[in-house]
N, C-alpha and C positions, 0 to 999 in steps of 0.2 A: 345531752346532745352530743352526737358524734359527727365528724366529718373526715372524709378520706382524701389523702393526697399522695403523690409519689414521693415528695420530699418536703420536709419541714425544716426551715432555717430559723434559729433562735438568735435574735440580735441583729440590728440594722446598722452595725458599723460597716465600713467600706468593704470588708471581707464578706459579711453576710449579704450585702446588696449585690456585690459582684457574683458570688456563687448562685444566688437566687435568680439574677437576671440571665446568667449563662444557661442554667438548667431549664428555666422557662422558655428561653429562646430555642433550646434543643427539643422542645416538645413535651417535657415533663411537667405535670401539674404540681405547682410549687406554692407553698405557703410561707410567708415571712412574718414573724411575730416580733414585736418591739415592746418592751415594758414602759418606755418613756412616751411622752405625748409629741415627740418630734423624731424624725428620721435622722440617722447619720452618726449617732454616738459621738465620737471625738472628731468626726468630720461633718460638723453641722454648724448651724448659726443660730444665735438668739438675738432679738432686737431689744435695745434699751436706749431710750431718749433719742431715737433717730439714728442710732449707730447699729451696725450689723456685726455682732461680735462672734468670732470663731470660737468653737468650743474646744478646740485642741489643735489639730493639724492646720497649717496655714499654707505652706508651699506645696505645690503639686507639679510633678515632673511630667514632660511631654514625651511622646513617642516611646513610652515604656509600658510595663504590664498593665497599669491602670488605664491609660488611654486606649490601648489595644482592645480591652474588654468593652469600652464604650462603643468603639467602632463595631465590634462584632454583634452587639445587641441593638445597634442603631440609635444610641442615645447621644445627645450633643455634649461635647467636652470643650466648653468655652473657658479658656484661661488666658490671662494677659501675661506675657512673658516678662520676667525680670531682666534688667541689663546684666550682662556677664561681668559684673564688677563686684569684688569682695571688699568690704570695708572692714578693717581691723583696728581696734583701739588697743594699743600696746604701751604700757608704761605711761598712760595718760596722753598719748599722741595718736592721732588718726592717720591711717594709711589706706590708699586705695590701690587695688591690684586687679588687673585685667586677667581673667581666667577663661581662656578659650577652650580649655580642656581640663577637667578636674584632676586628671592624672599628673598635671604639672604642679599641683598644690604644694607638695613637699618642697620642691626646689624653689618656687616662687617665694615662699615664706622664709626658707632658710637663707635666701640671698638678700633679705631686707637689711638695710643699713639701720642699725639700732645702737644708740649710745656710742657712735663713732666707729662702728665696725660691723661686719656681717654677723648675723646670729650664729651661723655655723658655715664653715667652708666644706660643704658636702659635694660640691661639683655636680656633674651630670649622673653620677652613679645611681642616685635614688630614683630619678625619673626613669632611667634605664631599667632598673630593677622592677619597678612597677609595670612599665610598659611591656616588658618581655615576660611578665608573670613569673619571675624567678622566686617569688616569695614562697611558694610551696616547697621548692628545694631548700630555701634557707631555713624554714621552720620544720621541715621534716614531714613524713607521711602521717596521714590521719588528722590533719589540722582542723578538719570540720568538727571534730569532737574535742572540746576543750579539756575533757577528762582523760584523753588518750596520753599515753606516755610520749614525752617530747613535744607535746602540743600546748604547753602552758606558758609560752612566751607571750607576755602581753605587749600592747603597743609601746608603753613607756620603756620596757626592757629592750625592745627591738630598737627604738630611737637612741637609747643609751649607748648602743654599739657605735653610734656616729658622733654623739655630742652629749655633754652633761649641762649644756647651757639651759638654765631653769626658765629663762624668758621663752625660749623655743618650746620647752616642754609645756609650759603654761598655755601657749597659744594652741598647740595641738590638743591639749586637754579640753580647752574651751570648745574647739570645733567638734571634737568627738562627743562631748556631752550634748551639744546643740543638736546634732543629727542622729546620734545613736543612743542617747540617754543613759550613758554610763561613763565612768572616768577612764582615762587612758591606761591606768594600771588595773583596770577591771576588764578591759576589752582584749580578747585574744587578737594578737597582731594579724593572724591570717584573716580574721573577720573584717578588719579595717581595709586590708588590701582587696579582699573580695568585694567589699562595698565600693571602693574607689574604682575598681575595674568595671563593675556594673554601671556605676554613675557615669563613667566616661563614655558609655554607649548610648546615653540619653541626650536628647537635643537641648532642651531648655527646662527651666523651672518657672512657674508662674503662680498667679493668685486668681481665684474665681471672682470675676468682676462685681457680682452682686451677692456674694456670699456662698458658701459651700452647700447650704441647704437647697438652693435653686439648682445647683449642679448635680446633686444626687437625686433630684426628683425624676430625672430620666431613667435611672435604674429602677426605681419604684414602678414607674409606668411599664417598664419592660416586663417586670414580674407579673403585674396585673393582666397583662395580655394573655397569660396562660396560668393564672392562679389568683391568689389573694394576698393582701398585705394589711396587717392589723396593728394599729398603734394602741398604746395604753393597755397592752395585753401581756402581763407578766406570766411567765411559764412557772408552773408549780412543781412539775415533775417531768423528767424524761422516763418514759415507760420502757422497762427492760424485762424480757422474758426469755429464760433459757439462753442467756448470754448474748441476746440480740435485741437491738433497739426496735420498738414497735410503734413509737409515736410520742406524743407529749400530752400533758394536761395543762391548759392555759386558761387564765381567767379573762373572760371577754364580756365587757358591759355587766360586771358584777356576778357573772355566772361562770362556773367551771365548764370548760369544753374539752372533751376528749377528741384528740386528732390522731387518727390512725394513719401511719405513713410507713413506707418501706425503708426509708433513710431518714436519719436526723443529723443536721449539721449545726454545730454550735459556734457562734461568734461571741461567746461570753468569756473566753479564756479557759484553759484546761482545768484549773482549780474549780471554777464555778460549774463546769460540766460535770465534774465528779460529784459535786454537791447535789445537782439536779437529778443525776441518775442513781445516786446512792453508792457510797464507797464500796460496799459489799459486793457490787456487781462487777468491780474491776479486779484485775489480777494484782497480786502483791508486787510483782515486778513493775507494773505500770505506776502504781501509787508510789513506789520507792523512787522511780525516775522523777516523778513530779517533785517530790521532796527534795531530791538532790540537785536537780537541774534549774527549776524555775527560780529566777531572781529578778524580781520586779525593779523597774527603774523609776524613782521618784522624780517630780519636776514641779515647777511653779510657773504659772502663766499670769502675767499682769497685762491688762489692757487699759490704756489711757486715752482720754479725749483731750484735745487742746485747740485753742484758736490760733496758734502759731506753731511752726515746726519745732519739735523738741530734739530731733536727731540732726546730725550734720547733713548738709545739702545732698540730696539724691541718695540718702542712705536707705534704700529699700530693704537691705539686709546687712547687718554688721555683726561681727564677732567681738566680744569684749573679753579681753585677757587680763587676768590678775584681780578681778573684782571679788568681793566676798562670795556672792551667789550668782549674779547675773553672768550669762554667757553669750547671749545674742539679743538683738533688738532689730526693729524695723518699722517703717512708717507705711502701712498698707493702703491708707487712703491716698497717699502720694501717687500710687500706681492705679488704684481703683477708686476714684472719688465717690462712687455710688455707695460705698461702705460707711460713709459719714455724711452728716448734713452739709449743705453747701458752704464751702469756705473753712470747714473744720478738718482736723487731722485726727487719725486713729492710729496709734502706735502700740506695738506689742513688745513685751520684754519676757525672756525665759530665764528662769533661775534653776539652780540645782544645788541640793545640800552636799556637804562634804562626805557624808556617810550614806551609801546606797543600800545597805544591808538591813537596817532597822528603821522603824517609823520615825518621822520627824517630830521634833518639838515644834509644833506648828507655829505658835505665836513668836518664838525666837526666830525661826526661819523667815517669817514675814517681816520682822524687824530688820533682819540683815538685808533682805531685798529692798526695803524702803530706804535704808542707808545708801545702798548702791544707787538707787534711782536718783536720790537727792544730790549725790556727789557727782555721777556721771551725766545727769541731765538735770541741772539745777533749775531750768525754766519750768520744770513740771510743777513747782509750787506756785509759780506766777501765772502761767498760761494754761496749766493742765489740771485734770481731774481724773483720779483712778476710778474707772468703771467696774473693774473686776480684778480680784487677786485670787486666783484659784490655786489650791494646793492639791496635787495629784500624788497622794502618798503611796507607799509600797503596799499598804494593806487596804486601799480604797477600791471601790468598784472600777474606777477609771484611773489607774496609776499612769505615770508618764509613758511607760512601756510595761508590758506584762512579762517581759524577759529581756535580759541583756542579749545582744547578738551572740550566738554560739552556745547559749544556755537554754534553748527553747526545745519544744517537744515536736515529735513527728505528728502529722495530721491524723493518722489512724489511732484509735484507742483500742483497748483490749476487749471492747464490746463490739460485736459485729454490726456494721452499718451505722456506727456512731463515729462522727468525725469532728475535729476541731479545725478552725481556720482563723486567720487574723493574727493579732499580736499573741506572742507566746508560742507560735507555731513556726517550725523551721522553714526558712527560705534563704539559704546562704547567699550573700551578696546584696540582699535588699533590706530596707527598713521602711518603717511607716506605712504609707498608703500603698507603695509598690509591693511591700512585703505582704500586706493583707490581700492585694489583688493576685499576687503569685500563688499564695496558698489557696485562694478561692478557685483559681483555674485548675490547679492540681487536684483539688478535691472534686471539682465538677467533672473532670475527666474520669476520675475513679468511680464516682457515683453513676455516671452514664454507663460505664461498662457494666457495673452491678445491675442496674435496671434493665439493660438490654438482655441480660441473661435470664431475667425473671419471666 
């Protein structure tokens, strides 16, 4: 059996959904294929005992690349905004900070009174440095490439210019791990400031009130208006002939289907794309770049049900500094009660191992997470139950992130008309869902130009 489309999109992560919806909206016949029995990848929802559990991403930003795509394709983007309050647990004590603008984060935290004095007397110079975007001058040219000469200053090194206070360093490490899925000594400083600058342009962050899977259904419907979307359909092969992508072979309802298309877009990560297309079809330079650049970020996600709050009052999102593994937590049913049975709470906890470069010792890491949970949230043993403890390791199909910021690949591959989108693809200044949406739009624009010339 053969079918023809203008574009085939492999994988229904938010990148695949956005790219497919944009291209379908622009009039190109589009096919989206997903190996799982649900849409969304790490931006989805599974139900358990009346709770709607996120499969990965929890917080969604408003008025940014993601919501803009929803508007363009005519899909609803219903998100309940978080209060602009950051909770920090530092040396066992809780602090609440109002953050009207993310660019003030450095100064707000450095001015905290801890152990009888400020963490660091940095004055207004840090906020000014961010606000005026002087960081590129500080770090030198070529900072978008962490392999370039003079571009290797990581965030810990940058902060060490101002203070060696380890409490402050641990706070920023926890924040960086929570949002960028790598440690402060692994993250190029330029990437942190690019991220903070982009974040400062966004209005709010929030949570899908009835789970992400309902939110993403609008993108699926946008694709179906000018194409098809298949669940439980694993791709067996990306067909390549004479250096050009020709389509895919996909299993559908127990049979192999050959799909002929002018363009193939992969939201499976650059390494998996190579496996599907065959390494012999890629240039040596491209394969070398993948080996050298891509560094996955591992993460652990714990979801707990309880009949009483486990976190401090109104702690929709909190950063935990100095724990063994935990770096952040939140009570999502506090803001969106439909995510849990009536009167119940649903809290999430994110952990990160000390070593990002090699696979975890899974059982040991789980033990460390469990110890953190019991020490920081002791009521979990009395009022709570762990519904899910997921390990997203560096070598798994769904790591915490497919690449550290600054260590990702361009969307183009060395095969004509074959593109990567989503995690592991370069989008300076963005992370998570906004990064996936940014790469989706960039590739959709390139694909439209290619198809218009055909």
